[in-house]
C-alpha positions as CSV (number, residue, x, y, z in Angstrom):
1,M,-28.2,-12.4,6.1
2,G,-25.2,-13.9,4.6
3,T,-21.7,-14.6,3.8
4,I,-19.3,-11.9,2.8
5,L,-16.8,-13.5,0.5
6,I,-13.3,-12.0,0.8
7,F,-10.7,-12.6,-1.8
8,G,-7.0,-11.5,-0.5
9,A,-7.7,-12.4,3.0
10,N,-3.8,-12.6,3.4
11,G,-3.4,-8.8,2.7
12,Q,-3.4,-5.5,5.0
13,V,-7.2,-5.1,4.4
14,G,-8.3,-8.6,3.9
15,F,-6.7,-9.2,7.4
16,E,-8.5,-6.4,8.8
17,L,-11.7,-7.3,7.1
18,L,-11.9,-10.7,9.0
19,R,-11.3,-8.8,12.6
20,T,-13.6,-5.6,11.9
21,A,-17.1,-5.4,13.2
22,W,-19.6,-7.0,11.1
23,A,-23.4,-6.8,11.9
24,P,-25.0,-9.4,13.3
25,G,-26.0,-11.8,10.3
26,L,-23.1,-10.9,8.0
27,T,-20.5,-13.6,8.2
28,P,-16.8,-12.7,6.8
29,V,-15.1,-15.7,5.1
30,G,-11.6,-14.9,4.2
31,L,-10.0,-16.8,1.2
32,T,-5.8,-16.6,0.3
33,R,-4.8,-17.1,-2.8
34,A,-4.2,-20.8,-2.6
35,A,-7.7,-21.1,-1.7
36,G,-9.4,-18.4,-4.0
37,D,-6.7,-17.1,-7.0
38,V,-8.6,-14.4,-8.6
39,T,-6.5,-14.8,-11.7
40,D,-8.3,-18.3,-12.3
41,A,-11.8,-18.1,-13.5
42,P,-12.9,-21.1,-12.5
43,A,-11.3,-21.0,-9.2
44,V,-13.5,-18.0,-8.7
45,A,-16.2,-19.5,-9.8
46,A,-15.8,-22.8,-7.8
47,A,-15.4,-20.6,-4.7
48,M,-18.3,-18.4,-5.3
49,A,-20.5,-21.7,-5.6
50,A,-19.3,-23.0,-2.4
51,H,-20.0,-20.2,-0.4
52,G,-22.7,-18.1,-2.0
53,P,-21.8,-15.0,-0.7
54,A,-24.3,-12.2,-0.1
55,L,-21.4,-9.9,-1.2
56,V,-18.0,-10.0,-2.7
57,V,-15.0,-7.9,-1.3
58,N,-11.9,-7.7,-3.5
59,A,-9.1,-7.2,-1.6
60,S,-6.4,-8.8,-3.9
61,A,-3.8,-6.7,-5.5
62,Y,-0.5,-6.9,-6.8
63,T,1.4,-3.8,-4.8
64,A,4.9,-4.0,-6.0
65,V,4.9,-0.9,-7.6
66,D,8.0,-0.9,-9.0
67,K,8.3,-4.4,-9.5
68,A,5.4,-4.2,-11.7
69,E,8.0,-2.0,-14.3
70,S,9.4,-5.6,-14.9
71,E,6.5,-7.6,-14.1
72,R,3.7,-6.5,-16.6
73,D,2.2,-9.6,-16.8
74,A,1.9,-10.3,-13.4
75,A,0.3,-7.1,-12.2
76,F,-2.0,-7.1,-15.0
77,A,-3.0,-11.0,-14.2
78,V,-4.0,-9.8,-10.8
79,N,-5.2,-6.4,-10.9
80,R,-6.9,-6.3,-14.2
81,D,-8.0,-10.0,-14.9
82,G,-8.6,-10.8,-11.5
83,P,-11.3,-8.1,-10.7
84,A,-12.6,-9.2,-14.2
85,N,-13.1,-12.5,-13.5
86,L,-14.6,-11.6,-9.9
87,A,-16.9,-9.1,-11.6
88,R,-18.2,-11.7,-14.1
89,A,-18.6,-14.2,-11.5
90,C,-20.9,-11.9,-9.1
91,A,-22.9,-10.6,-12.2
92,A,-23.7,-14.2,-13.2
93,A,-24.6,-14.8,-9.3
94,G,-26.5,-11.2,-8.8
95,V,-24.1,-10.4,-6.0
96,P,-22.6,-7.0,-5.5
97,L,-18.9,-6.4,-5.3
98,I,-16.9,-3.8,-3.5
99,H,-13.3,-3.5,-5.1
100,I,-10.5,-1.6,-3.8
101,S,-8.5,0.7,-6.1
102,T,-6.0,3.6,-5.5
103,D,-5.2,7.0,-5.7
104,Y,-2.7,5.8,-8.4
105,V,-5.2,6.1,-11.4
106,F,-4.8,9.7,-11.8
107,D,-1.2,11.4,-12.9
108,G,-0.4,12.9,-9.7
109,A,0.8,16.3,-10.9
110,S,-1.8,17.9,-13.1
111,K,-3.5,19.5,-10.0
112,S,-2.1,20.5,-6.6
113,T,-6.2,20.2,-5.1
114,P,-7.9,16.8,-3.5
115,W,-8.5,14.7,-6.7
116,T,-12.2,14.1,-6.7
117,E,-13.8,11.4,-8.8
118,E,-14.8,13.1,-11.8
119,D,-11.0,14.1,-12.3
120,P,-9.7,12.8,-15.3
121,V,-7.2,9.7,-15.0
122,A,-4.0,9.4,-16.6
123,P,-2.1,6.4,-14.4
124,Q,1.8,6.6,-15.0
125,G,3.3,3.1,-14.8
126,V,2.3,-0.4,-15.1
127,Y,1.1,-0.9,-11.8
128,A,-1.0,2.5,-12.0
129,A,-2.4,1.3,-15.6
130,S,-3.0,-2.4,-14.4
131,K,-5.2,-0.9,-11.4
132,L,-7.1,1.6,-13.7
133,A,-7.8,-1.5,-16.6
134,G,-9.2,-3.2,-12.9
135,E,-11.5,-0.6,-12.6
136,E,-12.9,-0.7,-16.1
137,A,-13.1,-4.4,-16.0
138,V,-15.4,-4.1,-12.7
139,R,-17.7,-1.2,-14.4
140,E,-18.3,-3.2,-17.9
141,A,-19.3,-6.8,-16.3
142,Q,-21.0,-6.1,-12.9
143,P,-23.1,-2.3,-12.6
144,D,-23.9,-3.4,-8.7
145,H,-20.2,-2.4,-7.3
146,V,-18.2,0.1,-5.2
147,I,-14.8,0.9,-6.3
148,L,-13.0,2.2,-3.3
149,R,-10.1,4.3,-3.7
150,T,-7.1,4.7,-1.0
151,A,-4.0,5.4,-0.8
152,W,-0.5,5.0,1.6
153,V,-2.3,1.9,3.3
154,F,-0.6,0.6,6.4
155,G,-1.7,-1.6,9.3
156,A,0.0,-4.3,11.8
157,H,0.3,-6.9,9.2
158,G,1.6,-7.4,5.7
159,H,4.0,-5.0,4.3
160,N,4.1,-1.1,4.7
161,F,5.8,2.0,4.9
162,V,5.1,2.1,8.8
163,K,7.5,-1.1,9.2
164,T,10.5,-0.1,7.0
165,M,10.6,3.1,9.1
166,L,10.4,1.1,12.2
167,R,12.9,-1.5,10.9
168,L,15.1,1.6,9.5
169,A,14.8,3.6,13.1
170,R,16.6,0.9,14.7
171,E,19.4,0.4,12.6
172,R,20.3,3.8,11.5
173,D,21.0,7.2,13.0
174,E,19.7,9.3,10.0
175,L,16.5,8.6,7.7
176,R,16.4,10.2,4.7
177,V,12.4,10.8,3.5
178,V,10.8,12.1,0.5
179,A,9.1,15.6,1.3
180,D,7.8,16.6,-1.8
181,Q,5.0,14.0,-2.3
182,H,1.5,14.6,-0.6
183,G,-0.5,12.4,0.5
184,C,-3.5,10.6,3.1
185,P,-1.9,7.5,5.1
186,T,-5.1,5.2,5.5
187,P,-5.0,2.5,8.6
188,A,-5.9,-0.6,6.8
189,A,-8.4,-0.9,9.9
190,A,-10.4,2.2,9.0
191,I,-10.3,1.2,5.4
192,A,-12.1,-2.6,6.7
193,A,-14.4,-0.6,8.4
194,A,-15.6,1.7,5.9
195,I,-16.3,-1.2,3.7
196,A,-18.4,-3.0,6.5
197,T,-20.6,0.3,6.4
198,I,-20.8,0.0,2.6
199,A,-21.5,-3.6,2.6
200,Q,-24.2,-3.2,5.6
201,A,-26.0,-0.4,4.0
202,R,-26.4,-2.4,0.2
203,L,-27.1,-6.2,2.7
204,I,-29.3,-4.7,5.7
205,G,-30.7,-1.2,4.3
206,G,-29.4,2.3,4.7
207,G,-28.9,3.9,1.5
208,W,-26.5,1.5,-1.1
209,T,-24.9,3.9,-3.6
210,P,-23.2,2.1,-6.3
211,G,-20.1,3.7,-7.9
212,T,-16.6,5.2,-7.2
213,F,-16.2,7.1,-4.2
214,H,-12.5,8.1,-2.3
215,Y,-11.5,7.0,1.1
216,G,-8.2,8.1,2.9
217,G,-6.6,9.7,5.7
218,A,-6.8,13.1,7.6
219,P,-5.1,15.2,7.5
220,A,-2.9,14.9,4.5
221,T,0.8,15.2,4.9
222,T,3.9,14.2,3.0
223,W,6.2,10.5,3.2
224,H,8.2,12.7,5.7
225,G,6.0,14.1,7.9
226,F,4.8,10.7,7.9
227,A,8.1,8.9,8.8
228,D,8.8,11.7,11.4
229,R,5.5,10.9,13.3
230,I,6.1,7.1,13.2
231,V,9.9,7.5,14.7
232,E,8.6,10.3,17.4
233,H,5.6,8.0,18.5
234,A,8.3,4.7,18.5
235,A,11.0,6.4,20.3
236,D,10.5,5.7,23.5
237,R,9.4,2.0,22.9
238,I,12.7,1.1,20.5
239,G,15.1,3.4,22.6
240,R,16.2,5.4,19.8
241,R,15.2,8.6,17.9
242,P,17.1,8.9,14.3
243,T,17.1,12.5,12.8
244,V,14.6,12.3,9.7
245,T,16.0,14.6,6.9
246,A,13.6,16.0,4.0
247,I,14.9,15.0,0.7
248,T,13.4,15.5,-2.7
249,T,12.0,12.9,-5.4
250,A,15.0,13.7,-7.6
251,D,17.0,12.7,-4.6
252,F,15.3,9.1,-4.4
253,P,15.3,7.9,-8.2
254,T,12.7,4.9,-8.3
255,P,11.7,2.5,-11.3
256,A,7.7,3.6,-11.4
257,R,7.1,7.3,-11.0
258,R,5.6,8.5,-7.4
259,P,3.0,11.1,-7.6
260,A,3.5,14.4,-6.2
261,N,0.0,14.4,-5.3
262,S,-1.9,11.7,-4.1
263,V,-4.7,13.5,-1.6
264,L,-7.7,12.4,-2.1
265,D,-11.3,14.0,-1.8
266,T,-13.3,12.0,0.1
267,A,-16.8,14.2,0.5
268,R,-18.8,11.7,-2.0
269,L,-18.2,9.4,0.6
270,G,-19.2,11.2,3.3
271,Q,-22.3,12.2,1.6
272,A,-23.4,8.9,0.4
273,Y,-22.4,6.3,3.2
274,G,-21.5,8.8,6.1
275,I,-18.0,7.8,6.5
276,P,-15.7,10.7,7.5
277,P,-11.7,10.4,6.5
278,A,-9.8,8.3,8.6
279,D,-7.8,9.7,11.5
280,W,-4.6,8.2,10.5
281,M,-2.9,9.4,13.4
282,A,-4.9,7.4,16.0
283,G,-4.7,4.4,13.8
284,L,-1.2,5.0,13.5
285,D,-0.7,5.1,17.2
286,R,-2.9,1.4,17.5
287,V,-0.6,-0.1,14.7
288,L,2.5,0.7,16.4
289,D,1.0,-0.4,19.3
290,D,0.5,-3.7,17.6
291,I,3.5,-4.0,15.9
292,L,6.1,-3.2,18.7
293,D,4.0,-5.3,21.5
294,E,4.5,-8.4,18.5
295,T,8.0,-7.6,18.5
296,Q,8.9,-7.3,21.9
297,G,7.1,-10.0,22.6
298,V,4.0,-8.8,25.0
299,G,1.8,-10.6,22.4
300,T,-0.6,-9.2,19.4
301,K,-3.4,-7.1,20.5
302,A,-6.8,-8.5,19.5
């Protein structure tokens, strides 16, 4: 039934998209930036022509939130111009596009309940603005799309909060972690599985519904709660259990503003595609096993 062409295959979600279970007849093909630079429109067109995909997934992104404050052009090149190039190429070829976005499109402060797709967007910072611009570019160029907003992504591949906490847990007796920012940790593998379900609905049947959807883990927690769970479950493996101390956002200033509320309402995705929120605790256990098996010489699990 066709090729699923994945741009950004070396990122957390792109990596998992190549490992997830696809329906028979659907073949994932991953392109790293070297093989398919989304900021290069001719390169995108060439990749589309070479692979003739049935559907495209944009898993590429500039995600260095703080660095983006001083690298605006780089952030917008990847997060706005890249999706625009992909959306135009997909529209020209008659190919649907699935694009990954973020909770950062909201201000993170004007409500305390989970964000719905109907809530007004108000990005705070360069990264957030660039991701919203990418969404707008996709909507303008290719109506046959799904935009999947997610948050607090983690996996065994790439750089993320879980790996940072594991490294610090080995080095320090105390970890000071922000406890007044709330969100939904989301396993990259769960995002990949959700994307596969959405793609299969479009290509095989089962009710393709274009538009914007939210997907995140449950239950909601804080960075402190997330860190405490990581340390607790890794303690036996690393032989250490440092204290995880709660601090405030004011205690940990960063160049870019972090949202106090990053919790996403995932009801619409459940209604359209039957996809429930991700069980991030179970996902964390699997990711910790993968990471610790690899670092301790056991070998990475498939």
